[in-house]
N, C-alpha and C positions, 0 to 999 in steps of 0.2 A: 417333282413336284411329281404323281400321282396319277392317273385314270382309271376307274371302273365303267367298263360298261356293261348297262343292265340287258341282257339279251338269255334269260331263264324262264320265258313266258312262251304258252304254248299255241297263241295264237287261234284261237281255233273260230272265233266267228270269219279264218281268213281260211279255212282247211275249203277244199282240198288241197290249196295250193300249202298251208302248212303243215301237210301230212309226214312230209320227208322230208321237210327244208324248215331251220327256224325263218321268223318275218324277217329277222335285221340282214340275212343273206340271200333276201328276196331282191329280183332287178328290178331297179328303177331307171331307167334311160341306158341300159347296158351297164349296167354297174350292183352291186349290192349295194344297198338302203348304208349298211354299216363301212363301207365305203364313205360315203360322203361325211359320216360322222370323223372320221382318223385323218380327212382329207385338212378336212377345215379344222379341227382341233392342234394339229403338227406342227405349226407355224407360231403357237401360244412357246415349243421353244422350251427347255428346260425340264420335258418330261421323261422322266429315266424308266418308270413300269407302265404297261397297260396290262388292266386286270379286265379278262371277258369272263361274266360268270352266266352260267349257261346251267342245263341239264344234262342230267342222266342220257336220255336221250340223242342231244345233239352238242356232245362236247366234242366229238372229231370232226364233225361238218366246222366246229371253229379250230380244233387246231389246225384244221387241211387250210383251211383260209387265209388266219395266220400267217402259215408260214407259205402262203405263197404271196402276201399283202407286203411281207417281208423283202423276198425275191422281186416282186414288181415296182415298193413305191419307196419304203423304208424301212430302215435298221432300226426301227421304234421294237423295246425288248416287251413283246405280250408275255402275258401267261393266261392260258386256261381253267376257269374254277369250274370244277362240278357241282354243281351242290345235291347230288342228292339225289332231288326229284326226277317223278318217272309222268307224273299226268297232274291235271290241278288239281286231286284231291290229297295230291301230300307236297302240293310246293310250298315251297318260305315265305312266296312275300316279297317283293322289293329291298322291302327294308329289313325285312330278316336275308336277305342274300347282302345284304351291303354287312352286315353286322356280321356275318360268315366271312366274308374276305376278308373285312378288319381283324378279327380275332385268329384266324388261320393265316397270314401273313404276316401276321404283328404289324398295322401299320401303322406306321409314324412321320406321316408326313402330311403336307396339305396335299387333296386330294381334290379331284374334275369328279361328276359323278354324273354319269348321261345314260339314256338307252337309248339302244342301239338300233331303233325303229324309227328315229327322228333324222328327219330329211334336212339339211342346209344349204342354203347355193351361196354363202359368203364366209370368208374365212371369219375364225372365232379368236383372231390375235389380239384384237381390243378386249377381249372378255379376259385374256390372262393378266393380263396389266391391271382388269380394274384390280380380279384377284387380287392379284401380288400387291399391289398399293393398298388396298384399303385393310388386309388380313381378318376380315367378316367373310362371315357366312351371306357366298350372293345367290341369288334367284333369274334366271335367264324368263325374260318374260318376250310376248309376241303379241301385239296387237289384234285384233281377227276383226276390228274392223265394225261391228256385226254385234248387238246387244242379243239379239236372237243365237249366232253363232256362240258369243261366249257362255251361254245357259248351258253348254256341255262341257265345260272345262271349269279346269278351277281360279277366280275373277278374281286379279289382287287388285288392290288401294293401297297408292305411296304420297308421301309427303313429297314435299319438294325438296329434299334431298336423294328422296328415289328409294329409301326404307319401307319397307312393308307397312301400311298399319290396318289391313284387311285381308286376309283369302277365305273367303269363301268356295266350297267345290257344288259344279254344279248349282250356283242359283237359282232361285225364279226369276228375282228382281235384280240382274248385277249391277253393278256400281261403276265398272266402268266397262270395257271393251281390253282391257289388258288382263292375258291372262298366263299365268306360272307354265311352262313348259319341264319337261326334263331332263335340267342341265342345271346342275344345281354346285359351287363349292365351297368346301367345308374345310376352313385350315384346320391346321393337327391339331389346337388346344378344343377343340369342339367336337373332336371323330369321338370321345367316349361319351357325350350325347345321345349316340344311337344306342347305346347299351343302354342306357336309363331310359329312354324312351319306349322299349321293346320291355323290362326289367316292370316300367309300372303299369303294364298291359294293354299298351296300344297297338293298334292295328297293325299287320307288319307288311303290308302291300299296299302300294300307291304312293309311292318314293314323295309326292308331295303331301302327304300328309303331319311327313317328320315337320316341313317348314313351316307348317299348319301347329304342330308343336311348338317351334323352334320360338318363331317373332315374337310372340308377347313375354318371352322370357329371354330374350338379347336383341339387336338392332341384327335383322336382317336385309342387307342390300339388293336393288336389283339391274339388271342390262337388259336392254333393247335389244333383243337379236335382228339384228341385220339383213335385208336382201324376203327372198321368201324361205317357211317354214312349213312342212308337212310333218302331223303327227301318224303314218295310218294305220286306221284301225278297221278300216273295211275294202274290201273291193272295190268298192265305188273307188274311194280317197286313193286307192293304189292304183285307179286308171287315169282317176286325174292329174296324179304327181309326174306319173309317164309319159303321159300328153306335155304337162308345164316345164319338163326338165329334158324331154326330148327337142324341144325347141332352142332350148340354151345352148 
């Protein structure tokens, strides 16, 4: 199994913090955000390669971080992929970056895709178990517990088996408080669909759009993320996450 960490954004809403440091390497409660991603993915086991796709500005930052993480914590194999972009005007978008890695690295394996700015408080080992057993696409979901809060995200409705029946981006009237987060599993046989999605002229940014396109075509399962989850999109959420995770 492979892991792809999406880390090519410029996080302009967090300037000046992200002028010289990529968002996933900003510290939360004393360690980089991306550490939370890897620390909680590592218990899945059987991961033989971790790709980090980033931009030309921050590729060196991630190479240094990966070497340090290997020395501190884990012998995981890391490969940093530079997508060549230099700012928001020429970025490829998250799905464009996913496709770049698939093509450049000739990926032919089951793949977990996760945003590098996700903050998880608990192990994702059970996510790996569900994915291996299902051998179908799986979307990580989180209950934000509030309809008003759900309006800011992609809202998911599921059937009794946990299969997606609706996925609406930032709805005015959410059908649930369950949101899709940037944690995905794609079995190897679904990877060619990424190229098809882009070839049809669909939006190359926002990774959830791929799931929106996919679920009417084939079953997409869901898995509820346990514990605390944060998507760091502003200085306010960064400050809040620092407070919450520092207590832990």
